[in-house]
N, C-alpha and C positions, 0 to 999 in steps of 0.2 A: 627347288630341290626336286631331285628325281625320285621316283618310286624306290623305297629301299628293296634291294635285292640281295642284301648280305646281312649277317649278324651284326657287323659294325655299323652299318647303315641304318639299320632299325634301331640300334642302340642310340645312335645319334639324335635320330628323330624323337625316341622317347625321352631324350634328355632336355627336349625344347621346353622352355619355361612359358607356358601360357598366362600365368598370373603370379601373384606373390605367393601362392599356395600351392598351385598345381602345375603339373606336368604332363606333357603329351602321353607318357606312359600311363598315366592314371586312368586313361580313358580307352585304352586298345584292348582291354581284355574281353573276350566274348565266350559264353559257354558254348553256343553254337560252334565257332571257330576250333575250340579246343577239342570237343567230342568228335568232330567230323575231319580235323587234321588239316584245316586250311588256315591260311594267314589272312588276319583281320588287318590289313595294311591299305593306306589310302593311295590310290593312282594318283592324286593331286596333294602331296602334302602341303604345299604352300597355301592351298585354299582352306584345308582342313585345319591349317594352323590359324589362319586368319579369323574363320569362323569360331573355332575352339577358344580362341583368345577372348572374342567378344562375350561368348558364353560365361567363362570364366570371371573376367573382369566386371562385367554388368550384372550379372545374376548370382552365380556361385559365392563369390567373394563377400557381397555385401549380404547375402544370405548366411552366410558362416560367421560373418562379424556379429550378426544379431542373435544368432541361435546357437553358437558353437559348432564344432566340427560336424560335417555333412559326409556321407559315405556314398560313393559313387557304386550304384547298382550295375549300370550298364550305360554305354554312351556311344562312341563312335561304331559304325558298322560299313565294313566295305560294300560294295555293290554285289560281290560274290556271297558275302556272308548273309546280307539282308534277302537277297534273293533266294538262298537257300531255305531260309526261314519264313518265307512267304505263307502268310494263314490261308491263302486261297488254294495252295496246293497245286500251283502249277506245274508243267512238267519238271520234275528234278527237285522241287520244293519239298520242305518236310514239314511244313505247317507249324512254326513255332511262334505264332502270332505277330510275326513281323508283318508290316504294310508292304505293298508292292514299291518296287525301287521308285517308280515315278512319283509316288506319294511320299517317299522317304527322303528324297532329294531336299538339301537344306533343312533336314531333320535329323534323323539318325545317321544318314549317310552325309557327312560333313564336307565332303570333297566332291559334291556335285550340286551344282545350282538348280533351282526349282525352274519349273516351265516358264518363268517369267524373267528368268536372268538374275534372281536374288540368291544371296547365301545364307546359310542359318547353320544351327547346331542344336542337338537335343542331348540332354543326359537324364538318366533314370537316378534319382537319389532318394535317399532317407536322411531325416533330419533326427538323429537319436535324441537329442536334448528335447525336441518337441515331444516325441512319441512316448518319452517315460513319464511326461506330466500330463499328457492329454490322451485319454485311451477309450473315452466314451463314443458312442455311434454319433457321428456328424460333427466331432470335433476337428476333422480335416479341413472344413470349411473356415476356421479360423485362421490356420495358416495360408490357406489360399486366398482369403480377403487381406490379410496382411501383405502378401506378394502383390496382390492387384494393386493396393494403394502405394506401395514402396518402390516397386521394381519395374523396369521397361520390358517385360517379357512378351512373347507372342503367344505361347499356350501352355496350359498345364492340364495334365490328366493324372488323377488319383487312382491308385490301386489298392486291392484289399490288404495286402501282405505287408506289415511293417509300415502302412500308410506310405509307401514309396510313391513316387510321382514323377512323370516326365515334366521337365522345364524346358523351354526352346527359347533360344534367341534367335530373332530373324530380322533381317533389313527392313521388312514391311510387316510390323508386329499386329497380329490380328487380335491380342488380348481375349482369349477364350479360355473359359475354364471347364473341363468336364471331368467326369468320375464314374468310376465302376463301384464306387462305395456309396452307401445310402447317405444322403438322398442323391442317387445315381441319375446320370444325364448331364445335362448342360447347367452350370451354376449361373454363369453369365457369359454374355459375348455382345458385341456391339449392336445397339438397337433395343436390348432388353432395358425393362425400366430401371433395373438395379446397377446398371454398369457405371453410371457416373457418380461423381461425389466422394464422400468418405465414407468408409465401412468400419470407423473405428468401434462402434458399438459391438461389432461381429468380432474383432481380434484384440480389443482391450485386455490387458493383463496376460498375454502369452509370452512375452519377453521375459528370459530369465533374470 
């Protein structure tokens, strides 16, 4: 599929069904693109579809099956949109907390492979059914450990507002969890003593 250059072509891309519940259009909205009047459209739609399909089928669908509807806070970014939002304020960038394009490939930039040639995709999501029931400091770790024990994610990163978090699918999953919410920093990664085995004691009772 060519990069959409018309309303009809973009509409057709948006209609692509990535999984049982999700369509490509669900992941294309960007506040940066909307405010600055640029199109958040993939240069390589086929790669974006392939990576997004794995994100939806392997991570988002089973998460939604377990906890109820999930809300997409943000997801795909084009190279242009991500570059504009780069936090390092490179020339022309606005500093909206986006990583450099090189670091965002196979992450928020679904249609660009990473430096090792692997594909991946990230979405920032909120799980309303979870945040309504668990609102105490540190409760986010319950959900993090459930995902760690049940899903083949690559990385998770939790944020303060609504316990939104980035969830990444990647061909070569790292399985690392970090957070900007207390306890801040790295919850687990390969090599840490808590990485292996079951963590049921941490997440028991969280399912609706």
